C-alpha positions as CSV (number, residue, x, y, z in Angstrom):
1,M,38.1,-67.1,-202.1
2,S,37.0,-68.6,-205.4
3,E,33.7,-70.5,-205.5
4,F,35.5,-73.0,-207.7
5,N,37.7,-75.2,-205.6
6,H,38.7,-78.0,-208.2
7,L,39.4,-77.3,-211.8
8,G,39.5,-79.8,-214.6
9,I,41.7,-79.1,-217.6
10,I,41.1,-80.5,-221.0
11,C,43.2,-80.0,-224.1
12,K,42.9,-80.3,-227.8
13,P,45.1,-83.3,-228.9
14,D,48.3,-82.7,-230.9
15,E,48.0,-78.8,-230.9
16,T,51.3,-77.0,-230.6
17,R,49.9,-73.9,-228.8
18,V,48.2,-75.9,-226.2
19,S,51.4,-76.8,-224.3
20,E,52.4,-73.1,-224.1
21,I,48.9,-72.3,-222.7
22,V,49.1,-75.0,-220.1
23,S,52.5,-73.9,-219.0
24,I,51.0,-70.5,-218.3
25,L,47.7,-71.9,-216.7
26,L,49.1,-74.3,-214.2
27,P,51.4,-71.9,-212.3
28,I,48.5,-69.5,-212.0
29,L,46.3,-72.1,-210.3
30,K,49.2,-73.2,-208.0
31,E,49.7,-69.7,-206.9
32,K,46.1,-69.4,-206.0
33,G,46.1,-72.6,-204.1
34,L,43.5,-74.2,-206.2
35,E,43.2,-77.9,-206.8
36,Y,43.2,-79.1,-210.4
37,S,42.9,-82.4,-212.3
38,L,44.3,-83.0,-215.7
39,D,42.3,-84.8,-218.4
40,D,44.2,-87.7,-220.3
41,S,44.1,-85.2,-223.3
42,V,46.9,-83.1,-221.6
43,K,49.5,-85.8,-222.4
44,S,49.2,-84.8,-226.0
45,A,50.4,-81.3,-225.0
46,G,53.7,-82.8,-224.0
47,Y,53.0,-83.5,-220.3
48,L,53.9,-87.0,-220.6
49,D,54.9,-87.4,-217.0
50,A,51.9,-85.5,-215.6
51,K,49.3,-87.4,-213.5
52,T,46.2,-87.4,-215.5
53,I,42.7,-89.0,-215.1
54,S,40.0,-90.2,-217.4
55,R,37.2,-87.9,-218.7
56,S,34.6,-89.8,-216.7
57,D,36.6,-89.3,-213.4
58,L,37.1,-85.6,-214.3
59,V,33.3,-85.2,-214.5
60,E,33.0,-86.4,-210.8
61,T,36.0,-84.5,-209.6
62,A,36.0,-80.9,-211.0
63,D,33.4,-78.0,-210.5
64,L,34.8,-76.0,-213.4
65,F,36.1,-77.2,-216.6
66,I,38.8,-75.3,-218.6
67,V,38.9,-76.4,-222.2
68,I,42.1,-75.4,-224.2
69,G,41.7,-75.7,-227.9
70,G,39.3,-74.5,-230.6
71,D,35.6,-74.6,-230.9
72,G,35.7,-78.2,-232.1
73,T,37.5,-79.3,-228.8
74,F,34.9,-77.3,-226.8
75,L,32.1,-79.2,-228.6
76,G,33.6,-82.5,-228.0
77,A,34.2,-81.7,-224.3
78,A,30.6,-80.3,-224.0
79,R,29.1,-83.6,-225.1
80,S,31.1,-85.6,-222.7
81,L,30.5,-83.4,-219.8
82,I,26.9,-82.7,-220.1
83,N,25.9,-84.9,-217.2
84,S,28.1,-82.9,-214.8
85,E,25.9,-79.8,-215.2
86,K,29.0,-77.7,-214.4
87,P,30.3,-74.7,-216.4
88,L,32.9,-74.9,-219.2
89,L,35.3,-72.1,-219.8
90,G,37.2,-72.0,-223.2
91,V,40.7,-70.9,-223.9
92,N,41.3,-70.4,-227.7
93,A,44.1,-72.3,-229.2
94,G,42.2,-72.5,-232.6
95,R,41.0,-70.2,-235.2
96,L,37.7,-68.5,-234.7
97,G,37.1,-69.1,-230.9
98,F,33.3,-68.5,-230.7
99,L,33.1,-70.8,-227.7
100,A,36.6,-70.9,-226.6
101,D,36.8,-67.2,-226.4
102,I,39.5,-66.4,-224.0
103,A,42.6,-65.3,-225.8
104,P,45.9,-66.9,-224.4
105,E,47.4,-63.4,-223.8
106,K,44.5,-62.4,-221.6
107,L,44.3,-65.6,-219.7
108,Q,46.0,-64.4,-216.5
109,H,43.8,-61.3,-216.2
110,E,40.5,-62.9,-217.2
111,L,41.0,-65.9,-215.1
112,D,41.6,-63.7,-212.0
113,E,38.3,-62.0,-212.6
114,I,36.5,-65.2,-213.1
115,L,38.0,-66.9,-210.0
116,S,36.9,-63.8,-207.9
117,G,33.4,-64.2,-209.2
118,E,33.2,-61.8,-212.0
119,Y,32.0,-63.6,-215.1
120,I,29.0,-64.2,-217.4
121,L,27.3,-67.6,-217.3
122,E,25.0,-68.6,-220.1
123,D,22.7,-71.7,-220.5
124,R,23.1,-73.0,-224.1
125,I,20.4,-75.3,-225.7
126,L,21.4,-78.8,-226.4
127,L,19.9,-81.2,-229.1
128,D,18.9,-84.9,-228.5
129,G,18.7,-86.9,-231.7
130,E,17.3,-90.5,-232.2
131,I,17.5,-92.7,-235.4
132,T,14.9,-95.4,-235.6
133,G,13.8,-97.9,-238.4
134,N,16.2,-100.5,-239.8
135,T,18.4,-100.6,-236.7
136,D,17.8,-103.2,-234.1
137,R,17.6,-100.5,-231.3
138,P,17.5,-96.7,-231.5
139,I,20.7,-94.8,-232.2
140,K,21.0,-91.9,-229.8
141,D,23.5,-88.9,-229.7
142,I,23.6,-85.3,-228.5
143,A,24.8,-82.1,-230.1
144,L,25.5,-78.5,-229.0
145,N,25.8,-76.9,-232.4
146,D,23.7,-78.9,-234.8
147,I,22.4,-82.2,-236.1
148,S,22.7,-82.5,-239.9
149,I,21.6,-85.2,-242.4
150,H,23.3,-85.5,-245.6
151,M,24.8,-87.7,-248.3
152,R,27.3,-90.4,-247.5
153,N,30.3,-90.9,-249.7
154,T,28.6,-89.8,-252.9
155,I,27.8,-86.6,-254.8
156,R,23.9,-87.1,-255.1
157,M,20.9,-85.5,-253.4
158,I,18.8,-87.3,-250.9
159,E,15.2,-87.1,-250.6
160,F,13.4,-86.6,-247.3
161,E,10.3,-85.2,-245.7
162,T,10.4,-83.1,-242.6
163,K,7.6,-82.8,-239.9
164,V,7.6,-80.1,-237.0
165,D,5.4,-81.3,-234.0
166,N,3.8,-83.8,-236.4
167,Q,2.9,-81.2,-238.9
168,A,4.3,-81.5,-242.5
169,L,6.9,-78.9,-243.2
170,H,8.3,-79.9,-246.6
171,T,9.5,-82.7,-248.8
172,L,12.8,-81.9,-250.3
173,R,15.5,-83.3,-252.7
174,A,18.6,-81.6,-251.4
175,D,22.3,-82.3,-250.2
176,G,20.8,-82.4,-246.7
177,L,19.3,-80.5,-243.9
178,I,21.0,-78.8,-240.8
179,V,18.9,-78.5,-237.6
180,S,20.8,-75.9,-235.6
181,T,20.7,-74.4,-232.0
182,P,21.4,-70.6,-231.6
183,T,24.8,-71.7,-230.6
184,G,25.4,-73.5,-233.9
185,S,23.8,-70.7,-236.0
186,T,27.3,-69.3,-236.6
187,A,28.7,-72.6,-237.7
188,Y,27.6,-75.0,-240.5
189,S,24.1,-73.5,-240.6
190,L,25.5,-70.1,-241.5
191,S,27.3,-71.6,-244.4
192,A,24.1,-73.0,-245.7
193,G,22.5,-69.6,-245.6
194,G,20.9,-70.0,-242.2
195,P,20.2,-66.9,-240.0
196,V,22.5,-65.7,-237.2
197,I,20.4,-66.4,-233.9
198,H,21.3,-64.9,-230.6
199,P,22.2,-67.6,-228.0
200,G,19.8,-66.5,-225.5
201,L,16.8,-67.4,-227.7
202,N,14.9,-70.7,-227.3
203,V,14.5,-71.6,-231.0
204,L,15.8,-73.9,-233.6
205,S,16.7,-73.2,-237.2
206,L,16.2,-75.7,-240.2
207,A,18.5,-74.9,-243.1
208,P,18.4,-76.9,-246.2
209,I,21.7,-77.8,-247.8
210,C,21.6,-76.9,-251.6
211,P,17.9,-77.7,-252.2
212,H,16.8,-78.5,-255.7
213,T,14.3,-75.8,-255.7
214,L,14.1,-71.9,-256.0
215,S,11.7,-71.5,-253.2
216,S,13.1,-73.3,-250.2
217,R,14.5,-71.1,-247.5
218,P,15.7,-71.7,-243.9
219,I,13.1,-71.5,-241.1
220,V,13.3,-70.8,-237.4
221,V,10.8,-72.8,-235.0
222,N,10.0,-72.9,-231.4
223,G,12.7,-74.5,-229.4
224,N,10.3,-76.9,-227.7
225,S,9.4,-78.4,-231.1
226,E,10.0,-82.0,-232.0
227,I,11.4,-82.3,-235.4
228,E,11.0,-85.5,-237.5
229,I,13.0,-86.2,-240.6
230,N,12.0,-89.3,-242.7
231,L,14.5,-90.6,-245.4
232,L,12.1,-91.7,-248.1
233,S,12.1,-95.3,-248.7
234,D,12.5,-94.9,-252.5
235,C,15.7,-92.8,-251.8
236,D,18.5,-95.1,-253.0
237,V,21.3,-92.7,-251.9
238,P,23.3,-93.7,-248.7
239,A,23.1,-90.9,-246.1
240,V,24.6,-90.1,-242.6
241,V,23.6,-88.0,-239.6
242,A,26.3,-85.9,-238.1
243,F,26.2,-84.7,-234.5
244,D,28.3,-81.4,-234.3
245,G,30.1,-82.6,-237.4
246,Q,32.0,-85.0,-235.2
247,N,30.0,-88.2,-234.3
248,T,28.3,-89.7,-237.3
249,H,25.8,-92.5,-237.7
250,D,24.5,-94.1,-241.0
251,I,20.9,-93.7,-241.8
252,E,19.0,-95.8,-244.4
253,P,16.0,-95.3,-246.6
254,G,12.9,-95.7,-244.4
255,D,14.6,-94.5,-241.2
256,T,13.5,-91.7,-239.2
257,L,15.5,-89.0,-237.4
258,K,13.8,-87.3,-234.4
259,I,15.3,-84.1,-232.9
260,K,14.3,-82.3,-229.9
261,T,15.9,-80.1,-227.2
262,M,17.4,-81.8,-224.0
263,S,15.9,-80.9,-220.6
264,K,19.6,-80.1,-219.6
265,T,21.4,-77.2,-220.8
266,L,25.3,-76.5,-221.1
267,K,26.5,-73.9,-218.9
268,V,29.1,-71.9,-220.9
269,M,31.3,-69.4,-218.9
270,H,32.7,-66.1,-220.4
271,P,34.9,-63.3,-219.0
272,K,32.9,-60.3,-217.9
273,S,33.8,-58.4,-220.9
274,Y,32.1,-60.8,-223.1
275,D,30.1,-59.2,-225.8
276,Y,28.2,-61.4,-228.4
277,Y,27.9,-58.7,-231.1
278,H,31.5,-57.8,-230.8
279,V,32.4,-61.5,-231.4
280,L,30.3,-61.4,-234.5
281,R,32.0,-58.3,-235.8
282,N,35.6,-59.4,-234.8
283,K,35.3,-63.1,-235.7
284,L,33.0,-63.1,-238.8
285,H,33.4,-59.4,-239.9
286,W,29.7,-59.0,-239.5
287,S,28.3,-55.8,-241.0
288,E,31.8,-54.6,-241.6
289,Q,32.0,-51.5,-243.6
290,P,34.0,-51.7,-246.8
């Protein structure tokens, strides 16, 4: 008997492959006699007559969430489900599939294993960000991959100072800065020259975006550190803070962005065959021989 009795199904909106995957998944769950609830997003997969529930109700109902889509869909679902403290399992209907790592053609086999208790469960670090200063009250948001500060609607550098645990790290003129978890080290941070970090480590990386200097390099700090980024008051370039590249909030000169890890972690489920280094080689062609 499966330890998961009620599954929640979440889909990427308006993705053609999702409907096909849902049509494979639901008969499997019915055959096993498992209860499931469909998130409102399932309607976008063509199941217009299906009975769906809101995301908030899904959090209360399900004990395992199956997310069908790409890594972006997984990131969005993760932020909305964090208070449930229940695991997420990703089925890839996107491109890379670092987080949504079950291939549709392997869904039946790997889901059978997972429901019989054969799986890998990881705790992934989450970031808590807060913007203070010119706003009437603090702006708060969370991220699984990264929190980045960068220019808003213009091609100019911003100027900011960064502190780690109240100790000065640097003052930079750059396109921005990416503060990344190990999960996000293979995302935006990687494109900015940041290091690949194993997801089991409790660390954060800070990667400048196109810094106007020859000496600035990404740095890795303790995951328990508090990072403070101050947009200098004489910086006249409008800036924005992005959470996982999805939720954005304006930040003005003189504002402060504080970032730290959350006390909660995200539980990410993988099939028992999951191999992080294989994912790097297969998805990013890491260390591939010419």
